C-alpha positions in Angstrom: -32.1 34.4 -32.6 -31.7 30.9 -31.3 -28.4 31.9 -29.9 -29.9 34.8 -28.0 -32.6 32.6 -26.5 -29.9 30.0 -25.5 -27.8 32.7 -23.8 -30.8 34.0 -22.0 -31.8 30.6 -20.7 -28.3 29.8 -19.5 -28.1 33.2 -17.8 -31.4 32.7 -16.1 -30.3 29.3 -14.9 -27.2 30.8 -13.3 -29.3 33.5 -11.6 -31.8 30.9 -10.3 -28.9 28.8 -9.0 -27.4 31.8 -7.2 -30.8 32.6 -5.6 -31.2 29.0 -4.4 -27.6 28.8 -3.0 -28.1 32.1 -1.2 -31.0 30.8 0.9 -30.0 30.0 4.5 -30.5 26.4 5.4 -31.0 25.6 9.1 -28.2 23.7 10.7 -29.5 20.3 11.8 -26.3 18.9 13.4 -24.0 19.7 16.3 -20.4 18.7 17.2 -20.1 15.4 18.9 -17.2 13.5 20.4 -13.7 13.4 18.8 -12.2 10.1 17.5 -8.6 9.2 16.8 -8.0 6.3 14.6 -4.5 4.7 14.5 -3.6 2.6 11.4 -1.3 -0.3 12.2 0.4 -2.9 10.0 1.3 -5.9 12.2 4.5 -7.7 11.1 4.2 -11.2 9.8 3.8 -13.8 12.6 3.4 -11.1 15.3 -0.4 -10.8 15.7 -0.6 -12.5 19.1 2.4 -10.7 20.4 1.1 -7.4 19.2 -2.3 -8.0 20.8 -0.6 -8.8 24.1 1.4 -5.6 23.8 -1.7 -3.5 23.1 -3.5 -5.1 26.1 -0.6 -4.6 28.4 0.3 -1.0 27.4 -2.9 0.5 26.2 -5.4 -0.7 28.8 -3.8 1.1 31.7 -3.9 4.4 29.7 -7.5 3.7 28.7 -8.7 3.1 32.3 -6.8 6.2 33.5 -8.4 8.4 30.9 -11.8 6.9 31.5 -11.5 7.7 35.2 -10.5 11.3 34.4 -13.6 11.6 32.1 -11.6 12.3 29.0 -12.0 9.0 27.1 -15.5 7.7 26.3 -14.6 4.5 24.5 -11.7 2.5 23.0 -11.8 -0.1 20.3 -9.4 -2.3 18.5 -10.6 -3.5 15.1 -9.1 -6.3 13.0 -9.3 -5.5 9.3 -10.6 -8.5 7.4 -8.5 -9.3 4.3 -6.5 -6.1 4.1 -5.1 -5.4 0.7 -1.4 -4.6 0.1 -0.4 -1.4 1.9 -3.5 -1.4 4.1 -3.6 -1.7 7.9 -4.3 -4.9 9.7 -5.5 -3.1 12.9 -7.4 0.0 13.6 -7.1 1.5 17.1 -10.0 3.9 17.8 -10.3 6.2 20.8 -13.3 8.4 21.4 -12.6 11.5 23.4 -15.3 13.7 25.0 -14.2 16.8 23.1 -11.2 18.6 21.7 -10.3 19.9 25.2 -8.1 16.8 25.8 -5.8 17.8 22.9 -5.3 21.3 24.2 -3.8 20.3 27.6 -0.2 20.4 26.4 2.9 18.4 27.0 2.8 18.6 30.9 -0.5 16.7 31.0 0.8 14.0 28.5 4.0 13.6 30.6 1.8 13.1 33.7 -0.3 10.6 31.8 2.9 8.6 31.0 4.0 8.7 34.6 0.7 7.5 35.9 0.2 4.7 33.4 3.8 3.6 32.5 5.8 4.7 35.5 8.0 7.2 33.7 8.5 8.9 30.3 11.4 6.6 29.7 9.3 3.5 30.4 6.7 4.9 27.9 9.3 5.4 25.3 10.5 1.8 25.9 6.9 0.6 25.4 6.7 2.4 22.1 10.0 1.0 20.9 8.7 -2.5 21.8 5.6 -1.9 19.8 7.6 -0.9 16.7 9.3 -4.3 16.8 5.9 -6.0 16.4 4.1 -3.6 14.1 4.6 -0.6 11.9 2.4 2.5 12.5 0.9 3.6 9.2 -0.5 6.9 10.4 -3.5 8.2 12.1 -6.5 10.5 11.6 -8.8 12.5 13.8 -12.4 13.0 13.1 -15.3 14.7 14.9 -18.6 12.9 15.2 -21.6 14.7 13.8 -24.8 14.5 15.9 -28.0 15.3 14.3 -30.3 17.6 16.3 -33.6 16.3 15.0 
């Protein structure tokens, strides 16, 4: 008898849970801007040289993309006391929306020409950066904006 009651109680709890989960909950958020976050491990003794490299190569691109209306903000963050195999630097870019990433290679080639002079010059900049720091990867995230 106890077993029958226990099975009935467990069964009822599953049905109640299903009824609760089937209720529609109003969405209280909307898509916001899109962030890219680059993770960088600066080589020992190269912090100042890497910061100069970032200033000299990234800021022209940042200003160009801001003028075009694609980039909303740009931040370089120094990680305090990174543990082994963690990045020293985070490079964050906030884009208006995903539209920037759908423009294709022709747009990115034009961006390199406008900000570095040529595709070859941009590739040279990237090679210079790799002498000072190792990229550890990147991620993309969309900001969530609450509607109320």
